[in-house]
N, C-alpha and C positions, 0 to 999 in steps of 0.2 A: 504494500500500500504506500502510495506516495505521501510524503509529509504534508500535512495540511497547514499552510502558512497563515491563512486568514479565513474568516467566515464571510462568505459572499453575501449572505442574506440573514438578517436577524428579524425575527418576529417578536414584537413586544406588545403585550396586552396587559395593561396595568390592573392591579386589584387594590382597591383602597377600602378597607373595612373600617367601621367606626373606631377611631382612635389608633388605627394601624395603617402605615403606608408601606406597601410591598409591591415590588416589581418582579414579574415572572418573565424570564427571557428563554425562548426556545431557539436553538440553532436551526439553520436551514435543514430541510429534509435530506439534501444531498450530503451534508456533513454527517448527519446521523447515520445515513445509509452506509457510508464508507467506514465509519467507526464500527458499526454493527458487523460488517463483513470481516473486519480485522480482529475484533475482540470477542465476538459472540461465543459463549460456551458451546452452543450447538455446532457452530462451524469448527471450532477447535477440536471437538470430539471426533468429527469426521476426518479432519486433517491428521489427528493422532492415529486413526485407523489406517490411513495411507502409509504413515511411517512404519507402523507395525507390519503391514503386508510387504513393504519393501525390505524390512529386516528378514522376514520369512523367505523372501526370494534369494537373498544373499546366503542365508543358511542352507536352503535347499540346493543351491549351486555347489555347495561343498560336501553334500551328503554322499555323493558317489565315491569320494575318496575313502569312505569307510569300507567300501567293498574291495579295495585293493589289498592284495596280500603279497608281501615281499618275502622271498626265500633266498637265503644266502647259503650256497653250498661249496664245499671244498673237497677236492679229490687229491689224495697223496699218492705219489708213485715212488716205489722203492727199488725197482729194478727195470732193466731193459735188456735187449738181446740183439746180437748180430749173427753173422754166419758162423763165427768161430766160438763165441763164448757168451755167457750171460754176465753182464757187468752191472754192479750195483750203482744206481743213480738215484739220488734223492731229489724230489721236486714236488710241487703242489700246483693245482689248478683251482681257481676260485671264480664263481659266477653268481650273478644276481638274477633271480627269476621273478617276474611280476605276473600275478594272476588277478583276474577280476571277473565279477559275475556279469554275463551277457545280459541277463534280465535286468539287473540294476542299472547297467549302462543304457539300455534301451528305454527303461521306464523313467530315467532322469529327465528326458525331454518332456514327457507328460507332466511330471512334477513341476518343472520349470514353467511350462505353459499355464498350468493351473495357478501358479503363484502370480504370473503376469496378468492373467484375467482377473484375479482377486484384486490386484492393484487398480486395474481399470474400473472394476465395479466400485471400489472405494472412492475413486475420483468422481465417478458419475454421481454417487450418493452425495459427495461434497458439493458438487455443482447444483444438485437438486436442493440441498439444504440451503445454499445461497439464494436460490429462487424463493424458497419458503421464507427466509429471513427478510428478503426485500418486501414480500407481500405483508408480512407481519409488521414491518417497520412502517409501511405506508398506512396500514390500518391503525396502528397504535398512534402514529403521529397525527393523523387526521382526527382521531378521537380526542387526543390531548388538545389540539387546536380548538375543536368544537367545545369541549368542556371549559376551556379557558375563556372563550367568548361568552358562553352561557354564564360563567362566573362573573364576568364583567357586567353583563346586562343585569343579572340578579343583584349585583352590588349597587348599581344605579337605582334599582327599585327600592333597596333598603335605605339608601340615602334620602330618596323622596319620601318614603314612609316615615322615617325618623323626623323629617322636617314637618310633615303633616301632624305627627303625634305631638311634637313640641308646640305647634300652633294650636292644636285642639286642647292641649293642656292649659295653655294661657286663656283660651276662650272659655273653657269650663270654669276656671277660677274667677273669671270676670262675669260669669253667669250668662254668656252668650249662647252656649250649647248645653244640652242635657247630658247626664251621665251616660246614657245609652250611646250617644254619638261618640263620646270619648272612648268608651269601651270598644266600639266598632273600629275606630281608627287605631287603637292600641292593638287590637287583634290582627289587623292587617299588617301592622309593623312587625309583630311577632312572627306571623306567617312568612313574611319576606325574609326575616333573619334566618328562619329555619331552612328556607329554600336556598339561601346563600351558603349556609353551612353544608348542605347536601351538595350543592354545585362545587364548592371548594373541595370537598372530600373526593368527588368524582374526578376532578381535575388532577389532584395529587395522586390518585390511584393510577390514572393514565400516565402521568409524569414518571412515577416510579416504575411502572411496567416497562416504559421505554428504557429506563436505565438498566433494568434486569435483562431486557432483550439485547441491548448493545454491549453489555458487559462493562460499562464505564459510567461514572457519574456525569450528569449534564454540566456541572460546574468545571469539569476537567476538559471539556471540549473547546 
C-alpha cells in the first residue's frame, strides 16, 4: 500500500449538544478503503494462509530427498595372478550407490502441483475477501455518514425544543400559558433529547464498527 500523505476529502458534520461542543471528523471513503485493505484482520488472515501454503510448497519440494538412500561400499583385494605365479597385492575399491523410490519420484510432481493450486486458491480467497471488505466499508461508511447527519438534525431539534421550553417556562411564570401547555412543551423537549441520545448512540456504533472493520482507529488516519 502506498503511503498516504494527505487526506483529499474531509467530511465534517458538527454535533453540539446542550453544554457540549464536539466535532466529528470522518476521513474520505477512499482513505478508509485503503487502510481497510492494508490492516483489516480479515485480509491479514487470508494473507497468512498464503504464506502458510507457500511454506508447505517449499517443504514438499524437499520431501523427495527423504526417499534417497546412499550406500557406500568397499571391496578389498589381497591377491592377483599372472601366467607364472600368484602375487600378493593389497588394494581396495570404494563406490557410492544412490537408490530412490520411483513412486516417490513420480508422485513428487503431484504433491508439488497440489501445493501450487493450494496457493492459488488462497490468493483467490484473499482477493474475494478484499471485495467483501470494500463492500462492507462502503456500507459501514454510508451508514456512519447517515447517522451523523441524523444526529445533527436531531441536535437542531433539541436546541429548538430547549428554546421553546425556556420560553414556555417564562410565560407560565408570568401567567400567560396554563400548566398543560408547559407540560406539553416540556414533553416535546424531553422526547427530542431522547431521540438525540439514540441518534448519537447509532452514530458511534457505526463509527466504531468502521474502526473494527479497518483495523485502525479513525484518529490514526
